[in-house]
C-alpha positions in Angstrom: -22.0 -140.7 -146.0 -19.5 -142.8 -144.2 -19.5 -146.6 -143.8 -18.5 -148.7 -140.8 -17.8 -152.2 -139.9 -18.4 -152.8 -136.2 -16.9 -155.8 -134.5 -18.2 -156.4 -131.0 -16.5 -158.7 -128.4 -17.8 -159.9 -125.1 -15.6 -159.1 -122.1 -14.0 -162.1 -120.5 -15.3 -163.0 -118.1 -18.8 -161.8 -119.0 -19.9 -159.7 -115.9 -23.5 -161.0 -115.8 -25.2 -164.4 -115.3 -26.7 -166.3 -118.3 -30.3 -165.2 -117.7 -29.3 -161.5 -117.6 -27.1 -162.0 -120.6 -30.1 -163.3 -122.6 -32.2 -160.4 -121.5 -29.5 -157.9 -122.6 -29.1 -159.6 -125.9 -32.9 -159.2 -126.5 -32.5 -155.5 -125.5 -29.5 -155.2 -127.9 -31.5 -156.6 -130.8 -34.4 -154.2 -130.0 -31.9 -151.3 -129.9 -30.5 -152.2 -133.3 -33.9 -152.4 -134.8 -34.1 -148.6 -135.0 -31.1 -148.7 -137.4 -32.8 -151.3 -139.5 -36.1 -149.4 -139.5 -34.3 -146.2 -140.5 -32.1 -147.9 -143.1 -28.7 -147.2 -141.7 -27.8 -150.7 -140.5 -27.3 -153.1 -143.4 -26.6 -156.4 -141.5 -25.9 -157.6 -138.0 -25.4 -161.0 -136.5 -23.4 -162.9 -133.9 -20.0 -164.4 -134.6 -20.3 -168.1 -135.4 -18.2 -169.0 -132.4 -20.1 -166.6 -130.1 -18.8 -163.9 -127.9 -19.8 -160.9 -129.9 -20.9 -160.0 -133.4 -20.5 -158.0 -136.6 -22.6 -155.0 -137.9 -22.3 -153.0 -141.1 -23.8 -149.5 -140.9 -23.6 -146.1 -142.5 -23.7 -142.7 -140.8 -22.7 -139.1 -140.9 -19.5 -139.5 -138.9 -17.4 -141.9 -136.8 -18.4 -139.8 -133.8 -22.1 -140.5 -134.5 -21.4 -144.3 -134.7 -19.4 -144.2 -131.5 -22.2 -142.3 -129.7 -24.8 -144.7 -130.9 -23.0 -147.8 -129.7 -22.0 -146.2 -126.4 -25.7 -146.4 -125.5 -26.2 -150.0 -126.6 -27.5 -152.2 -123.7 -24.6 -154.6 -124.0 -22.1 -151.8 -123.9 -23.8 -150.0 -121.0 -23.9 -153.2 -118.9 -20.2 -153.8 -119.4 -20.7 -157.0 -121.3 -19.5 -156.0 -124.8 -16.9 -153.7 -126.3 -17.0 -152.3 -129.9 -14.3 -151.7 -132.5 -15.7 -149.3 -135.1 -13.8 -149.3 -138.3 -14.6 -146.8 -141.0 -14.1 -148.0 -144.6 -14.5 -146.7 -148.1 -16.6 -148.7 -150.5 -14.6 -150.0 -153.4 -17.4 -152.1 -155.0 -20.4 -154.2 -154.0 -23.0 -156.5 -155.4 -25.6 -154.7 -157.6 -28.4 -155.4 -155.1 -26.5 -153.3 -152.5 -25.7 -150.3 -154.6 -28.8 -148.3 -153.5 -27.9 -148.8 -149.8 -24.3 -147.5 -150.5 -25.7 -144.4 -152.2 
């Protein structure tokens, strides 16, 4: 299993109006829910200063992660870009050890 930190950043300027952006964010959250339901997304959330977010996930390969995020509603609409960084686990809190198999 491989582990990834995903950093998303809104494009500047954001190419949609505020109402459309809120709809896309709702679609994005629904899209991520599959990963939570299946257990391969650990956490996700917006950056505290806005303009994107952070996600931690696991998967079979970098290509799988790239493919998944290429279909995200915020990516497909041109609002957000993703930087997907593969990392190797050194250590974690005991409560997380099961997720990191």
